C-alpha positions in Angstrom: 114.7 91.5 132.6 117.2 89.9 135.5 121.3 91.4 136.0 123.3 88.4 136.1 125.3 88.8 139.6 129.1 87.3 139.5 127.5 85.0 142.4 128.8 81.0 140.6 126.9 77.9 141.7 129.2 75.6 140.1 133.0 74.9 140.0 132.5 73.4 136.0 133.4 76.1 133.5 135.4 74.1 130.3 136.8 76.4 128.4 135.0 77.6 124.8 137.5 77.9 122.1 136.8 78.2 118.7 135.5 81.8 119.2 136.7 85.1 117.7 134.8 86.8 120.4 134.6 84.8 123.9 132.2 87.5 125.2 129.9 86.4 122.4 129.6 82.7 122.5 126.0 81.8 123.9 125.9 80.7 127.5 124.8 77.8 125.8 127.6 77.0 123.6 130.1 74.5 125.5 133.3 72.8 124.8 133.1 69.0 124.9 135.2 67.9 127.4 138.2 65.7 127.1 137.8 64.0 130.1 134.2 63.0 131.8 130.2 64.1 131.2 129.8 67.9 132.4 129.4 71.3 131.6 128.0 74.7 132.4 127.6 76.4 135.6 125.1 77.4 137.9 125.1 81.0 139.0 122.4 83.3 140.4 120.9 86.3 139.0 119.0 89.5 140.8 115.1 90.1 139.7 113.7 93.1 138.8 110.7 94.6 140.0 108.5 93.6 136.6 110.3 89.8 136.5 108.5 86.8 136.5 110.6 83.1 136.7 109.1 82.8 133.0 110.1 86.1 131.8 114.3 85.1 133.7 113.9 81.6 132.3 113.8 82.9 129.1 116.3 85.3 128.7 118.6 82.5 130.4 117.8 79.9 127.5 116.2 77.1 130.4 112.7 76.4 130.4 109.8 76.6 132.8 109.9 72.6 134.8 113.8 73.6 135.4 113.7 76.7 136.7 110.6 76.2 139.0 112.5 73.2 140.3 115.9 75.3 141.2 113.5 77.7 142.9 110.6 76.2 144.6 110.5 78.6 146.8 110.0 81.3 144.6 107.2 83.5 143.3 106.6 82.2 139.4 105.1 85.6 139.4 106.0 87.6 141.0 109.4 86.9 142.1 110.6 90.4 144.0 112.8 92.8 143.4 115.9 92.2 144.3 115.3 88.1 145.2 117.7 85.3 144.2 117.3 83.6 141.0 119.3 79.8 140.9 120.1 79.5 137.2 120.6 76.3 136.6 123.0 75.4 133.6 124.9 72.6 134.9 124.0 69.4 132.8 125.7 66.0 132.8 125.8 64.8 128.9 123.5 62.0 128.5 125.4 58.4 127.9 124.3 58.5 124.4 126.4 58.5 121.1 127.6 62.4 121.3 126.1 63.1 117.7 123.7 64.2 115.9 120.6 65.7 118.3 119.9 63.7 121.2 116.9 64.8 122.9 116.0 63.5 126.0 112.3 63.8 127.2 113.1 62.9 130.6 114.6 66.6 131.5 113.1 68.6 128.4 116.4 69.8 126.7 117.6 69.1 122.9 122.0 68.5 122.9 122.9 69.3 119.2 126.6 68.1 118.4 127.5 70.0 115.1 129.7 68.5 112.6 133.2 70.1 113.1 136.1 69.9 110.8 139.4 68.2 111.1 141.7 69.7 113.9 138.5 71.8 115.3 137.7 71.5 118.9 134.2 69.4 119.0 131.4 71.4 120.7 128.0 71.2 121.7 125.0 73.4 122.2 121.7 72.8 124.7 118.5 74.1 124.2 115.2 73.6 126.4 112.1 72.1 124.6 108.6 71.9 125.2 107.2 67.8 124.4 103.3 65.7 124.2 101.6 66.1 127.0 100.1 63.3 128.5 98.6 60.5 125.9 100.7 62.1 123.2 104.0 61.0 124.6 107.0 62.0 121.9 107.8 58.7 120.2 111.6 57.4 121.9 114.2 56.3 119.3 116.4 57.0 116.7 115.5 58.6 113.6 116.9 61.4 111.7 115.9 65.0 109.9 114.7 65.1 106.7 112.3 68.6 105.3 113.2 72.0 106.5 110.7 74.7 106.6 111.2 78.4 106.9 107.9 80.1 107.2 105.5 77.1 107.6 102.0 75.9 107.3 100.3 74.5 109.8 97.9 71.5 108.8 95.8 70.2 112.3 95.2 67.0 112.5 92.3 65.5 111.8 92.2 64.1 115.6 92.9 67.9 116.7 89.9 69.3 113.8 87.3 66.4 115.1 87.8 67.4 118.6 87.6 70.9 117.8 84.4 70.1 115.8 82.7 68.5 118.8 83.7 71.0 121.2 81.6 73.2 118.9 84.9 75.3 117.4 86.0 73.8 113.9 89.2 74.0 113.5 91.0 75.5 110.0 91.8 72.6 107.3 95.4 75.0 107.7 96.4 77.7 109.4 98.9 79.9 107.4 102.3 81.6 108.0 102.3 84.5 110.7 101.1 84.9 114.4 98.5 82.3 114.8 100.4 79.7 113.4 101.8 77.0 116.5 104.8 75.5 114.9 106.5 79.6 114.7 109.1 81.2 111.8 110.8 77.7 111.7 110.4 73.9 111.4 112.5 70.3 111.3 110.9 67.6 110.1 111.6 64.5 111.4 111.4 61.1 109.7 108.8 60.1 111.3 105.1 60.8 109.7 103.8 64.2 111.6 106.8 64.7 114.4 108.4 67.9 113.8 111.0 70.1 116.1 109.2 73.6 115.6 109.4 76.6 117.1 106.1 78.1 119.0 104.1 81.4 119.3 103.5 80.9 122.3 107.1 80.8 124.3 105.7 80.4 128.0 105.5 76.4 127.0 108.9 75.9 126.7 110.1 73.6 129.5 106.3 71.9 130.1 105.2 68.6 128.6 101.8 70.3 126.7 102.2 69.4 122.8 100.4 66.5 120.7 104.0 65.1 120.5 106.1 67.5 118.7 109.2 68.5 119.7 108.9 72.7 120.9 111.8 75.7 120.7 111.8 79.3 122.0 112.0 80.5 118.5 115.4 82.0 119.1 116.7 79.6 119.7 115.2 77.0 116.5 115.8 80.1 114.4 120.0 80.0 115.7 120.4 76.0 114.2 118.2 76.1 112.0 120.4 76.6 109.0 123.2 74.2 110.6 121.0 71.2 110.6 121.3 69.4 107.5 118.7 67.1 106.1 119.8 63.4 107.3 121.3 64.6 110.9 120.5 62.1 113.4 117.9 62.5 115.8 118.1 60.2 119.0 115.2 60.5 121.1 115.9 59.1 124.9 114.3 58.8 128.1 117.3 58.9 130.8 115.6 60.3 133.8 118.6 59.5 135.8 122.1 60.5 134.7 125.1 60.2 136.1 128.5 61.6 135.2 132.0 63.0 136.3 134.2 66.1 135.9 137.5 66.3 134.2 138.4 66.1 137.9 137.1 62.0 138.0 134.6 63.5 140.7 131.2 61.7 140.3 127.7 63.3 140.1 124.3 61.9 139.4 120.7 64.2 138.3 117.3 62.4 139.0 114.4 64.0 136.9 110.7 63.5 138.6 109.3 61.6 136.2 111.7 59.1 137.2 109.6 55.5 138.0 109.6 54.8 141.8 110.1 51.8 142.8 112.0 49.3 145.0 114.1 48.7 142.6 115.7 52.0 142.2 119.4 52.4 144.2 119.8 49.5 142.7 119.3 50.3 139.3 121.2 53.7 140.0 124.4 51.4 141.4 124.6 49.4 138.8 124.9 52.8 136.9 127.7 54.2 138.8 129.6 50.6 138.3 128.8 50.2 134.5 130.6 53.8 134.1 132.9 53.6 136.4 131.9 56.1 138.6 132.4 53.5 142.0 133.8 51.1 142.1 131.3 47.8 142.8 133.3 47.1 146.2 133.1 50.0 147.4 129.2 50.7 146.8 128.4 50.1 149.8 130.1 53.5 151.0 126.6 54.9 149.6 123.8 55.5 152.6 120.5 54.3 151.0 118.7 56.9 153.5 120.4 59.9 151.5 119.8 57.8 149.0 116.3 57.7 149.1 115.3 61.1 150.1 117.4 61.7 146.6 114.6 60.4 144.9 111.8 60.5 147.1 112.0 64.1 146.6 114.1 64.6 143.0 114.9 68.3 142.5 116.8 67.6 139.5 120.3 69.7 140.4 123.4 68.1 139.5 124.9 66.7 142.5 127.9 65.6 143.6 128.0 61.7 144.5 130.0 62.6 147.3 127.2 64.0 149.1 125.2 60.7 149.5 128.0 58.8 151.1 127.8 57.3 155.0 129.4 60.2 157.3 132.8 58.5 158.1 131.8 59.0 161.6 128.7 57.7 161.3 126.9 60.7 163.2 124.6 61.4 160.8 125.4 64.6 159.5 125.9 66.4 155.9 129.3 65.8 154.3 131.0 69.1 153.0 132.7 68.9 150.0 136.0 69.7 150.7 136.2 68.7 154.1 140.0 67.3 154.8 137.8 63.7 157.2 135.8 63.9 153.8 138.7 63.4 151.0 141.0 61.6 153.3 137.6 59.0 153.7 137.1 58.8 149.5 140.5 58.9 148.5 140.4 55.6 151.1 137.2 54.0 149.0 137.9 54.9 145.6 
């Protein structure tokens, strides 16, 4: 598998506390920032000869679509020995209550806010997921977990059995636990009839829209949270294809996923989000460069971007602003 290098692509490293062995803290576990909405950092790994991009994604707890979006020029099956692969581990927390489980179908990702005791530091865990394909959309809304099943049997729905029969390949009425069971070894039922959060016997599909509506997780991921999620845990399934947020210093960021609805009002929608979340003053919105915003929506790459890269350049020459330059710092100070 790939070997992680010391190349960090993001500066947002939240302190990880509350664990006896800091080295043992999984990369997808974070302290909830006291200020701001960003967790994690991007970094790079160097591919070995035998690696595929899918191998690297699973090793680093990333889904298919997000690792493809972060590495559009890298071959999915043969990245090549010595090729640098970006691991997109920086996330803007969804703009909803930070409690229970939050599933953002737009980014194919689950956020879990474990309950903590008095005096304990609030934290968050985040995992890639697979969701419903076209025609079998994962339902949105607030629900809760009900029953947890270990080594579940799978009962194919009647619609699936009928489709299989029409193809001349009848499906069984029940699939017992084992390697052929698409639910994997763990399943958490939701209070929506027929919908579950479960493992899978096809982990390559994590990070894709490929299920009939259920939420799939890597087997090791659902195994790690299965015992920690009590019945009655709130599950908020949302579709936030555009996210905005701030880091601990108040600098604003934006993230656009490929599933957003692109229309003439989308730029105004983003501006409204920035104002409503107090990230930009309304009288400073004219400092945003509409051309850069248009490019952001025409070719969304799903990466967390600094909002400063979307401002007009003070001298008007169209050059890309550079974070950290004296001119840009002075400019942003004057408009804030």
